N, C-alpha and C positions, 0 to 999 in steps of 0.2 A: 551504615556498616555496623557490624556487630564488634564489640570490644572485650577482649578477655582480659579481665582486670586481675587475674591470677597468673598470667603469663609473666616470666621474668622480663624486666624492662631492659631495653637496649641503650647502650651508650651512645653518645653522639657520633663517636667514630664509627660504630657499627651502623647506624643509621646513614651516615654518608657514604660508606661503603656499598651498603644495599642498593642506596638510590643510584650510585654510580654504576653497578651492575644493571639495574633496571634500565637506566638510560641506554647503556650499550646494547642490551638485549632488544630494546625497542628500535634503535638504530638499524640494527641487523635485521629486524623483521621487516622494517620499512624497504630497505635496500633488496631484500629477498623477494619481497611482494610486488615490486615495481614491474609493470607489464607494459611492453611496448605496444601503444596503441595506434594504429593507423588513423590519423585524423581525417583523411579523405573518407574512409569507411564510416567513421562516426559522424561526419556531416551528413552523409547519405540518409542515415536514419532519423535525423533531425526534422521534425515537422514545424514549420513556421506558421503563425496564426495568418489567416488570410491567404494561404498558398492556394494555387490553382490545383484543384484535385479533380478536375473534369475527365481527365483520361485514366483516372484510377478506378479499377472494378472491386466492388465489395462481394465477399463471399459469405452471406449470411443466410442460414436455412430459417425460413420463416415457417412457424408451427401454427396452424388454425387454432382458434380458440376451441376449447372442449366444452362439452354440454355442462359440466360441474363448475365452470369458470364464468367470471363476469368482469366487464370493464368499468372502473370506477369512473364516474363523471366528474369527479373533482381533480383526481391526480392522471387519470387516463392509463393506469396500469391494469393489466389482467391480473385478477386475484382469484383464488379458490372460493367457492361458496361459503366456506367456513369464516372468511374474512369479511363478509357481507354484514354491515351495520344496520342499514336501513334503506328502503327505496324513497329517494327524494323525489321533487317535483320534476327534476330533469332526468332522473335515472339511478341506478344503484350508487351507493356511497360506501367505501370500506371503512373498516373499523379504524385505520390510521388517520383517515380524513375526517372522521365524524367528530 
């Protein structure tokens, strides 16, 4: 935080008054921003590790690999040809894995 050394100094009383006003303002902000949260709705969106997701359907659109893309044989990500570092013995390797 920058300090302006040329600014007039405040007395202890002024500092105490400022901090009291700031505390009151913070308290008012906290009470004004309190939102009534439905705990049941919040719990529905919570995912637990190891939960049974067998009845869930994913809606992900799979795009086939384009002619100017390759799959890195180290990280198995699809990259553009500009990211090709070299052809290894197992296949292409990207610049990140090289």
